[in-house]
Residue frames as a rotation matrix with the C-alpha (Angstrom) as fourth column:
LEU 1
0.279 -0.117 -0.953 95.97
0.845 -0.442 0.301 103.56
-0.456 -0.889 -0.025 103.22
PRO 2
0.969 0.234 -0.080 96.28
0.174 -0.875 -0.452 107.24
-0.176 0.423 -0.889 102.39
TRP 3
0.463 -0.863 -0.201 100.08
-0.639 -0.483 0.599 107.24
-0.614 -0.149 -0.775 102.76
GLN 4
0.118 -0.414 0.903 100.71
0.440 0.837 0.326 104.35
-0.890 0.359 0.281 100.40
GLY 5
0.202 -0.114 0.973 102.30
0.979 0.056 -0.197 105.35
-0.032 0.992 0.123 97.16
LEU 6
0.848 0.028 -0.529 103.26
0.112 -0.986 0.126 108.86
-0.518 -0.166 -0.839 98.23
GLN 7
0.168 -0.792 0.587 105.69
0.986 0.135 -0.100 110.09
0.000 0.596 0.803 95.60
ASP 8
0.998 0.068 0.007 107.49
0.068 -0.997 -0.033 113.37
0.005 0.033 -0.999 95.89
SER 9
0.452 -0.882 0.132 110.94
0.088 -0.103 -0.991 114.84
0.888 0.459 0.031 95.49
GLY 10
0.112 -0.395 0.912 111.46
-0.860 -0.498 -0.110 115.37
0.498 -0.772 -0.395 99.25
ASP 11
-0.861 -0.436 0.263 111.94
-0.504 0.655 -0.563 113.05
0.072 -0.617 -0.784 102.18
GLN 12
-0.312 0.772 -0.554 109.38
-0.245 0.499 0.832 110.29
0.918 0.395 0.033 101.67
TYR 13
-0.407 0.130 -0.904 109.41
0.753 0.608 -0.251 109.17
0.517 -0.783 -0.345 105.33
THR 14
-0.930 0.089 -0.357 108.68
0.146 -0.801 -0.580 112.69
-0.338 -0.592 0.732 106.54
LYS 15
-0.632 0.729 -0.262 105.75
-0.700 -0.392 0.597 112.90
0.333 0.561 0.758 104.15
ILE 16
-0.254 0.519 -0.816 104.44
0.203 0.853 0.480 109.53
0.946 -0.044 -0.322 105.30
LYS 17
-0.683 -0.055 -0.729 104.74
0.729 0.015 -0.684 110.62
0.049 -0.998 0.029 108.95
ARG 18
-0.910 0.357 -0.211 102.90
-0.323 -0.929 -0.181 113.86
-0.261 -0.096 0.961 108.22
CYS 19
-0.437 0.777 -0.453 100.14
-0.551 0.167 0.817 112.05
0.711 0.607 0.355 106.32
LYS 20
-0.341 0.273 -0.900 99.70
0.566 0.824 0.036 109.54
0.751 -0.497 -0.435 109.15
SER 21
-0.782 -0.008 -0.624 99.51
0.578 -0.384 -0.720 112.25
-0.233 -0.923 0.305 111.80
GLU 22
-0.825 0.465 -0.321 97.04
-0.505 -0.862 0.048 114.31
-0.254 0.202 0.946 109.74
THR 23
-0.496 0.670 -0.552 94.71
-0.251 0.499 0.830 111.41
0.831 0.550 -0.079 108.90
SER 24
-0.292 0.480 0.827 91.91
-0.956 -0.112 -0.272 111.14
-0.037 -0.870 0.492 111.45
LEU 25
-0.835 0.076 0.544 90.58
-0.068 0.968 -0.241 107.80
-0.546 -0.238 -0.804 112.59
GLU 26
0.199 0.979 -0.045 87.27
-0.079 -0.030 -0.996 108.75
-0.977 0.202 0.072 110.99
GLN 27
0.366 -0.157 -0.917 89.00
-0.912 -0.255 -0.320 109.23
-0.184 0.954 -0.237 107.62
LEU 28
-0.662 -0.746 -0.072 91.07
-0.749 0.653 0.117 106.07
-0.040 0.131 -0.991 108.02
CYS 29
-0.845 0.364 0.391 88.03
0.181 0.884 -0.431 103.93
-0.502 -0.293 -0.813 108.87
SER 30
-0.456 0.728 -0.512 85.47
-0.710 -0.644 -0.284 105.65
-0.537 0.234 0.811 106.62
ASP 31
-0.066 0.426 -0.902 84.90
-0.877 0.406 0.256 102.63
0.476 0.808 0.347 104.35
LEU 32
-0.786 -0.297 -0.542 85.02
-0.022 0.889 -0.457 100.07
0.618 -0.347 -0.706 107.16
PRO 33
0.205 0.862 -0.463 82.41
0.595 0.266 0.758 98.78
0.777 -0.431 -0.458 109.60
GLN 34
0.468 0.056 0.882 81.86
-0.412 -0.869 0.274 101.22
0.782 -0.491 -0.384 112.48
GLU 35
0.992 -0.116 -0.045 83.25
0.100 0.536 0.838 98.61
-0.073 -0.836 0.544 114.90
VAL 36
0.268 -0.949 0.166 86.70
0.888 0.177 -0.425 99.08
0.374 0.261 0.890 113.40
LEU 37
-0.032 -0.209 0.977 86.56
-0.061 -0.976 -0.210 102.76
0.998 -0.066 0.018 114.36
GLN 38
0.818 0.361 0.447 85.48
-0.465 -0.042 0.884 101.77
0.338 -0.931 0.134 117.87
TYR 39
0.785 -0.591 -0.185 88.39
0.619 0.764 0.181 99.31
0.034 -0.257 0.966 118.03
MET 40
-0.041 -0.852 0.522 90.89
0.693 -0.400 -0.600 101.96
0.720 0.337 0.607 116.97
ARG 41
0.249 0.199 0.948 89.50
-0.395 -0.873 0.286 104.54
0.884 -0.446 -0.139 119.40
HIS 42
0.991 0.122 0.052 89.77
-0.101 0.445 0.890 102.03
0.085 -0.887 0.453 122.25
CYS 43
0.496 -0.867 -0.054 93.35
0.857 0.498 -0.132 101.19
0.141 0.019 0.990 121.38
ARG 44
-0.156 -0.571 0.806 94.39
0.423 -0.776 -0.468 104.82
0.893 0.267 0.363 121.07
SER 45
0.537 0.451 0.713 92.76
-0.398 -0.609 0.686 105.68
0.744 -0.652 -0.148 124.40
LEU 46
0.855 -0.200 -0.480 94.97
0.468 0.695 0.545 103.26
0.224 -0.690 0.688 126.33
SER 47
0.624 -0.757 0.194 97.91
-0.775 -0.570 0.273 104.45
-0.096 -0.320 -0.942 128.35
PHE 48
-0.152 -0.788 -0.596 101.13
-0.757 0.481 -0.442 102.46
0.635 0.384 -0.670 128.14
GLU 49
-0.871 -0.259 0.417 100.33
-0.488 0.548 -0.679 100.60
-0.053 -0.795 -0.604 131.37
GLN 50
-0.034 0.971 0.238 96.70
-0.800 0.116 -0.589 99.81
-0.599 -0.210 0.773 130.56
ALA 51
-0.833 -0.097 0.545 95.64
0.161 0.900 0.406 96.43
-0.530 0.426 -0.734 129.25
PRO 52
-0.746 0.605 -0.278 93.13
-0.544 -0.312 0.779 96.40
0.385 0.732 0.562 126.39
ASP 53
-0.146 0.798 0.584 89.61
-0.672 0.353 -0.651 95.18
-0.726 -0.487 0.485 127.06
TYR 54
-0.913 -0.371 -0.169 90.11
-0.369 0.578 0.728 92.05
-0.172 0.727 -0.665 124.98
ALA 55
-0.545 0.780 0.307 86.60
0.633 0.623 -0.460 90.73
-0.550 -0.056 -0.833 125.55
HIS 56
0.323 0.658 -0.680 85.11
0.030 -0.725 -0.688 93.98
-0.946 0.202 -0.253 124.24
LEU 57
-0.241 -0.508 -0.827 87.48
-0.798 -0.381 0.466 94.11
-0.552 0.773 -0.314 121.25
LYS 58
-0.973 -0.078 0.215 86.75
0.031 0.887 0.461 90.51
-0.227 0.456 -0.861 120.27
GLN 59
-0.195 0.978 0.069 83.02
0.610 0.176 -0.773 91.19
-0.768 -0.109 -0.631 120.57
LEU 60
0.079 0.169 -0.982 83.32
-0.507 -0.842 -0.185 94.05
-0.859 0.512 0.019 118.10
PHE 61
-0.691 -0.406 -0.598 84.62
-0.717 0.280 0.638 91.64
-0.091 0.870 -0.484 115.46
ARG 62
-0.823 0.500 0.270 82.01
0.448 0.863 -0.233 89.02
-0.350 -0.071 -0.934 116.35
ASP 63
0.048 0.871 -0.489 79.36
0.138 -0.490 -0.860 91.69
-0.989 -0.026 -0.144 115.75
ILE 64
-0.197 -0.201 -0.959 80.78
-0.863 -0.429 0.267 92.38
-0.466 0.880 -0.089 112.29
MET 65
-0.969 -0.220 -0.116 80.83
-0.248 0.859 0.447 88.68
0.001 0.462 -0.887 111.47
ARG 66
-0.536 0.835 0.125 77.26
0.547 0.456 -0.702 88.18
-0.643 -0.308 -0.701 112.69
ARG 67
0.120 0.598 -0.793 75.97
-0.262 -0.751 -0.606 91.19
-0.958 0.281 0.066 110.74
HIS 68
-0.136 -0.261 -0.956 77.61
-0.980 -0.104 0.168 89.91
-0.143 0.960 -0.242 107.56
GLN 69
0.784 0.591 0.189 76.48
-0.587 0.805 -0.084 86.34
-0.202 -0.045 0.978 108.29
HIS 70
0.011 -0.844 -0.537 79.98
-0.586 0.430 -0.687 84.89
0.810 0.322 -0.489 108.53
SER 71
0.973 0.231 -0.025 80.58
-0.121 0.596 0.794 81.90
0.198 -0.769 0.607 110.74
TYR 72
0.199 -0.932 0.302 83.74
-0.978 -0.167 0.129 81.34
-0.069 -0.321 -0.945 112.72
ASP 73
0.936 0.211 -0.283 85.04
-0.280 0.932 -0.231 78.07
0.215 0.295 0.931 111.30
TYR 74
0.602 -0.771 0.207 88.60
-0.151 0.145 0.978 78.23
-0.784 -0.620 -0.029 112.67
ARG 75
0.245 -0.527 0.814 89.95
0.942 0.329 -0.071 78.40
-0.230 0.784 0.577 109.11
TYR 76
0.234 -0.269 -0.934 91.98
0.035 -0.958 0.284 81.34
-0.972 -0.099 -0.214 107.97
CYS 77
0.920 0.208 -0.333 92.50
-0.289 -0.216 -0.933 82.72
-0.266 0.954 -0.138 104.48
TRP 78
0.165 -0.937 -0.307 96.21
-0.976 -0.111 -0.186 81.87
0.140 0.330 -0.933 104.62
MET 79
-0.093 -0.157 0.983 95.61
-0.484 0.870 0.093 78.19
-0.870 -0.467 -0.157 105.50
ASP 80
-0.820 -0.244 -0.518 96.17
-0.571 0.407 0.713 75.59
0.036 0.880 -0.473 102.82
ASP 81
0.138 0.990 0.022 93.00
-0.988 0.139 -0.070 73.74
-0.072 -0.012 0.997 101.70
ARG 82
-0.401 -0.348 -0.847 94.66
-0.528 0.844 -0.096 70.34
0.748 0.409 -0.522 101.58
């Protein structure tokens, strides 16, 4: 993330806040599948009271998996292989 490792003599949290507010979603997601940008745009478009369109958001990640020929095996990278 662009704000990781910011080093300066001033208030680090202020600099991180500024960097986060100045980083566009397009910049943040530039090296990621385009579905991640769509996901972020959807989330940012919601008002506090609105519920996310979970079916749509899950489908975005299914599309990424299908395009990269990953199968959903119900195993996660943090699960022990025992």
